[in-house]
matplotlib code that plots the C-alpha trace (Angstrom):
import matplotlib.pyplot as plt

x = [139.9, 136.9, 137.9, 134.5, 134.6, 138.3, 137.7, 134.2, 135.0, 136.2, 133.1, 130.6, 132.0, 132.1, 128.4, 127.5, 129.5, 129.1, 127.4, 127.1, 129.7, 129.4, 132.1, 135.7, 139.2, 141.1, 143.8, 144.5, 143.9, 147.0, 149.0, 149.1, 145.4, 144.7, 146.7, 144.8, 141.5, 142.7, 144.0, 140.6, 138.7, 141.2, 140.6, 137.0, 135.1, 131.4, 129.4, 127.7, 128.7, 129.0, 130.6, 131.3, 134.6, 136.2, 137.8, 139.8, 140.4, 141.4, 139.1, 140.1, 139.8, 136.3, 135.0, 131.2, 131.2, 127.9, 125.0, 125.8, 129.5, 130.9, 134.4, 135.3, 138.4, 141.3, 140.5, 137.3, 136.0, 133.6, 131.5, 131.3, 129.1, 126.6, 123.2, 120.9, 118.9, 121.1, 124.3, 122.8, 122.0, 125.5, 126.9, 125.0, 126.4, 130.0, 130.1, 128.8, 131.4, 134.1, 132.5, 132.3, 135.9, 136.9, 134.9, 136.7, 140.0, 138.9, 137.9, 134.7, 132.4, 129.0, 127.0, 126.3, 124.2, 123.3, 126.9, 127.5, 127.9, 130.2, 132.6, 132.9, 133.2, 136.1, 137.9, 137.3, 136.4, 133.5, 134.3, 131.8, 132.6, 129.1, 128.6, 128.2, 125.6, 122.8, 124.4, 122.1, 123.2, 123.0, 124.3, 124.4, 120.6, 117.7, 117.3, 119.5, 122.2, 124.9, 128.3, 129.4, 128.8, 129.7, 126.6, 127.6, 130.6, 131.9, 134.4, 137.3, 138.5, 138.3, 135.4, 135.8, 133.7, 134.2, 131.7, 128.6, 125.3, 123.1, 120.7, 123.6, 124.6, 121.1, 120.6, 123.9, 122.8, 119.2, 119.8, 122.7, 121.4, 117.6, 116.5, 113.3, 113.1, 113.4, 109.7, 108.5, 110.3, 109.9, 107.6, 106.9, 107.6, 107.4, 110.4, 110.0, 110.5, 113.8, 116.9, 119.5, 121.8, 119.3, 118.2, 121.9, 122.4, 119.0, 119.9, 123.0, 121.0, 118.5, 121.4, 122.3, 122.1, 119.4, 118.5, 116.6, 116.7, 113.6, 114.8, 112.6, 113.8, 111.7, 113.0, 111.0, 112.1, 110.9, 109.2, 112.2, 114.6, 116.7, 115.8, 115.9, 114.9, 115.8, 114.0, 112.0, 108.2, 106.9, 106.2, 108.1, 109.6, 111.6, 110.6, 114.0, 116.5, 116.2, 117.8, 116.5, 117.8, 121.3, 120.1, 118.7, 122.0, 123.7, 121.2, 122.0, 125.7, 125.1, 123.1, 125.9, 128.5, 126.3, 126.1, 129.8, 130.8, 129.1, 130.6, 127.1, 127.4, 125.4, 124.6, 123.3, 121.0, 120.5, 117.6, 115.3, 111.6, 109.9, 111.0, 113.2, 116.3, 115.8, 118.5, 117.9, 120.1, 120.1, 121.4]
y = [54.4, 54.7, 53.3, 54.3, 58.0, 58.2, 56.6, 58.0, 58.1, 54.5, 53.1, 55.3, 54.4, 50.7, 50.7, 52.6, 50.5, 47.1, 44.6, 40.8, 39.5, 36.0, 35.9, 36.2, 36.2, 33.0, 34.6, 35.2, 38.5, 40.7, 39.6, 43.0, 43.5, 40.0, 40.7, 44.0, 42.1, 39.3, 41.9, 43.5, 40.3, 39.1, 42.3, 43.1, 44.7, 44.8, 45.9, 42.5, 38.9, 36.5, 33.2, 34.0, 32.9, 33.7, 30.9, 31.7, 28.8, 28.1, 26.9, 24.6, 25.5, 25.0, 23.4, 23.8, 25.4, 27.2, 27.8, 30.5, 30.3, 27.7, 29.3, 30.7, 32.8, 31.2, 32.9, 32.2, 33.2, 31.2, 32.6, 30.0, 30.0, 28.1, 27.6, 29.2, 32.3, 34.9, 33.3, 33.4, 37.1, 37.8, 36.1, 38.6, 41.5, 40.5, 39.0, 42.2, 44.3, 41.9, 42.2, 46.0, 46.2, 43.9, 46.0, 49.1, 47.3, 46.6, 43.0, 41.6, 39.5, 37.8, 36.2, 32.5, 30.6, 27.7, 26.6, 23.0, 21.3, 18.4, 20.8, 23.2, 20.3, 19.0, 22.4, 23.7, 20.8, 21.6, 22.2, 19.6, 15.9, 15.0, 17.6, 14.9, 12.9, 15.2, 17.0, 18.4, 19.2, 23.0, 24.8, 23.3, 23.0, 24.7, 23.3, 24.2, 21.6, 20.9, 22.7, 25.2, 25.1, 27.2, 29.4, 31.3, 31.8, 34.6, 34.6, 37.0, 38.1, 40.4, 40.8, 39.3, 40.8, 37.7, 34.8, 35.7, 35.2, 38.2, 37.0, 36.9, 40.5, 41.8, 39.9, 41.4, 44.9, 44.6, 42.8, 45.0, 48.5, 48.5, 49.6, 50.5, 54.1, 54.5, 55.4, 52.0, 50.2, 52.7, 52.2, 54.4, 57.8, 59.6, 59.9, 63.7, 63.8, 61.9, 63.8, 64.1, 61.8, 59.0, 59.6, 59.2, 55.9, 54.5, 55.4, 53.2, 50.5, 50.2, 49.5, 46.2, 43.0, 40.5, 37.2, 37.7, 41.5, 41.1, 43.8, 42.2, 44.3, 47.0, 50.1, 50.9, 54.3, 55.6, 59.0, 60.5, 59.0, 57.3, 53.7, 52.1, 48.4, 46.5, 43.2, 41.2, 41.2, 38.6, 35.3, 36.3, 33.4, 33.8, 32.1, 30.4, 31.3, 29.5, 32.1, 35.6, 36.9, 36.7, 39.5, 41.5, 41.2, 42.7, 45.6, 46.2, 46.3, 49.0, 51.1, 50.5, 51.8, 54.9, 55.7, 55.2, 57.3, 60.2, 59.3, 58.7, 56.8, 53.6, 50.3, 47.2, 44.7, 41.6, 39.4, 36.7, 37.2, 33.9, 33.5, 36.6, 38.4, 41.9, 44.4, 47.2, 50.3, 52.6, 56.0]
z = [210.9, 208.6, 205.2, 203.7, 204.5, 203.6, 200.2, 199.3, 195.6, 195.6, 197.3, 195.5, 192.1, 193.0, 193.9, 190.8, 188.3, 189.8, 187.5, 187.2, 184.7, 183.3, 180.7, 181.6, 180.2, 181.2, 183.3, 187.0, 188.9, 189.0, 192.0, 193.7, 193.2, 194.5, 197.6, 198.3, 198.1, 200.3, 202.9, 202.9, 203.4, 206.1, 208.1, 207.3, 210.3, 210.7, 213.8, 214.5, 215.2, 212.3, 211.3, 207.6, 206.1, 202.7, 200.8, 197.7, 195.2, 191.6, 188.9, 186.0, 182.3, 180.9, 184.1, 184.5, 188.0, 187.8, 185.5, 182.9, 183.8, 181.4, 181.2, 184.6, 185.2, 187.2, 190.5, 192.5, 195.9, 198.1, 200.9, 203.7, 206.8, 208.9, 207.3, 209.8, 208.6, 210.3, 209.0, 205.4, 205.9, 207.1, 204.0, 201.9, 203.9, 204.1, 200.6, 199.1, 200.9, 199.4, 195.9, 196.1, 197.1, 194.3, 191.9, 193.0, 192.3, 188.7, 189.3, 187.7, 189.8, 189.9, 192.8, 192.1, 194.6, 192.3, 191.8, 190.8, 194.1, 193.0, 191.2, 194.2, 196.6, 194.5, 194.2, 197.7, 200.1, 202.4, 206.1, 207.3, 207.0, 206.2, 203.4, 200.7, 202.6, 201.5, 198.6, 195.9, 192.4, 192.8, 195.8, 199.3, 199.5, 201.1, 204.6, 207.6, 208.1, 210.6, 210.1, 207.5, 203.8, 200.8, 200.5, 197.3, 195.1, 192.8, 189.9, 190.3, 186.9, 183.9, 181.6, 178.1, 175.3, 173.2, 173.5, 175.5, 173.8, 173.1, 175.9, 178.4, 177.5, 177.8, 181.1, 182.5, 181.7, 182.7, 185.9, 187.0, 186.5, 186.5, 190.0, 191.7, 193.1, 196.9, 197.2, 195.9, 198.7, 201.5, 204.6, 207.6, 206.1, 202.8, 200.5, 200.5, 204.3, 204.3, 205.5, 202.7, 204.6, 204.7, 201.1, 200.1, 201.9, 200.8, 197.2, 197.5, 199.2, 196.4, 193.9, 195.7, 193.6, 194.1, 192.5, 189.2, 190.2, 192.4, 194.8, 197.5, 200.4, 202.2, 204.0, 207.2, 208.6, 212.0, 212.2, 214.0, 211.4, 214.1, 213.2, 209.8, 209.3, 206.2, 205.6, 203.1, 203.5, 205.9, 204.2, 201.0, 199.0, 195.8, 192.6, 192.2, 194.9, 198.2, 200.3, 199.6, 202.9, 201.3, 198.9, 201.8, 203.5, 200.4, 200.5, 204.2, 203.3, 200.7, 203.3, 205.8, 203.3, 202.6, 206.3, 206.9, 203.9, 205.7, 209.1, 210.6, 214.0, 213.8, 215.6, 213.9, 215.5, 213.4, 214.5, 213.2, 212.9, 212.0, 208.4, 207.8, 209.0, 210.3, 209.9, 212.4, 212.1, 215.1, 214.2]

ax = plt.figure().add_subplot(projection="3d")
ax.plot(x, y, z, "-o")
ax.set_aspect("equal")
plt.show()
């Protein structure tokens, strides 16, 4: 069963309307809608091995759970995994699939990697007993550590038009919708030579979210169009986000959805190359 090709309109719309929301109504997600999302994350299937878990939890009124999220909705979702590079990349991939599905259900979301560690630790206890021994203020930290951690969180709720500052509203719109054209991130071939099927999938890939909207991925396409590699440039570091491979994983998820919507057979090989995760799609 290919849930992507059977629901093309659902997934295409979710990718095109998804944006980061930082201001929410203080109410829970509709029960039926919540159950649909949980069923999806409980049964999510991807063509590579991973150790990502989804942890749903409740916030408290007016708790400061993340920067620019002073009044979270009731429902929250944490993306949990080991902290090696490939696990971080997998969080981006699976987390973005969950966020897209939530968007399609009418739920607003936003990736937060710099969550307030103590608040999340209190609301959803970490899976490793030694988590507090080296806990930073924001997020789990930068270095690879033993056991699993909450890598990122997202609110699950409904957008409120009351309250956000003008700067927040401008940031939401600018960060969510302004995207580089395919050609600016393409390597190996020209955009004009791309088959329509690849152009369609890459167009969805370029719409993935990234920290501060840096869009730091690159698309390397082989001359026979049978191999597509998605990765950040070698040596790339982000100005503020410690784990840019999470964003590249989200980009790879969008490309995956674009291929699956067209029923294109694929295999994914996820490997590490020095300081970056390499997503190789064999078509």
